[in-house]
N, C-alpha and C positions, 0 to 999 in steps of 0.2 A: 561149713562142716559137712562131713559125709558119713554115711553108715554103710555097712556091707550086709546085704541080705541075699542069701543063696548065690554068692559069687557076683552079685550085681552091686555096683556102687551107686548110691542114691544121695543126692545133694539135699541138705537140710539147712534151715536158718539157724542162727545162733541159739534160738529157743527150742530147736528140735522139730520144727514143722517142716513138711516136705516143701521144697521150692516149687516142684511141679506136681500137682495133684494126680497127673496121669501116670506117675511112677508107682502109684499105690496098687497093691493087690493084697489078698488076705495074708500072704506070707510077710509082706511089709508091715501089715497091721500087727501081726504076731511079734515081729521084731521090735516095733515101736512100743508095744505093750510090755515086752520084756524089759526094755530100757526104762520104762516107767514103773516097773515092779508090779505089773498087773497080769494075773492069769485070767485069760478071757473065758467067759461063760456064755451060754446062749443069750442071756439078757444083755451082756456087753455087745454081742454081735447084733442084737436087735437095735440097740441104740446107735452103734456104728453105722449100720446100713441105713437107718433112718436119717442120721445126720448127712450122710453122703447123698441120699435121695433128695433131701431138701435142698442141698447145695446145687446138685447137678440138674434138677428139674424145675427149680424155682428161682431162676435168674441169680444164682450164687447166693441165695438167701441162707443165712445161718440162724436157726430159730433160737429164741430165748427160752429160758428154763420153763416158764409157764406153759409154752406151747409143747415143749418136750414132754412134760408131765401129762398133759391132756392126751397127746397122741400115744404115749406109752400105755396109758390107762386103757385106751381103745384096743391096742395091740395085745396087751397082757391080760385083759379081762378083769384086772383089779387096779385100783387107783394107787399109784406109787406116790411116795412123799419125796420132798427134796432130799431128805436123809437117805432114802433108798438109792437115789441117783448118785449121791456123794459116796455111798458105800461102793458103788461100781467104779466111780472115777473120783477119788478123794480130792484131787486138785481142781475140781469143777467139771461137771459133766459136759457143759457146753464149751469148755476149753481143752481139758485133757482128752475128752472123747473126740473132739474135733481133730486133735493132733494125731491120735491113733487112726482116725478115719482118713488121714492123709489130706486134710483140708487146710486152707490158710488160717493163720492165727486170728482168733476173735479179739478185737481190740476194745470192744465196749466194756463198760463196767456194769456189775450187777447182773441179776438174772430176771428182773422184772422191769 
């Protein structure tokens, strides 16, 4: 599959994940979010940047939900719940968020 963002053709998997994470930029994230029906807020961007940072600086590590909750609590100054993260990314923050962050599909089950 491919998507068009700002005149650039970007290859995606059958599930809508970028084939090459280097194709990602914020415009691509906005396009992917639009496809997913999500209007990005500052909290979405915090989570997207966090997921990218974890992947790019930690040996392609993709954190599980428990780690995301802990780290977002530190960043936001309040402790979010799983429900808060699912409000941002209804199809799973560590899966749908990862997709919009331009990272490979997470194949593990569960969040803990």
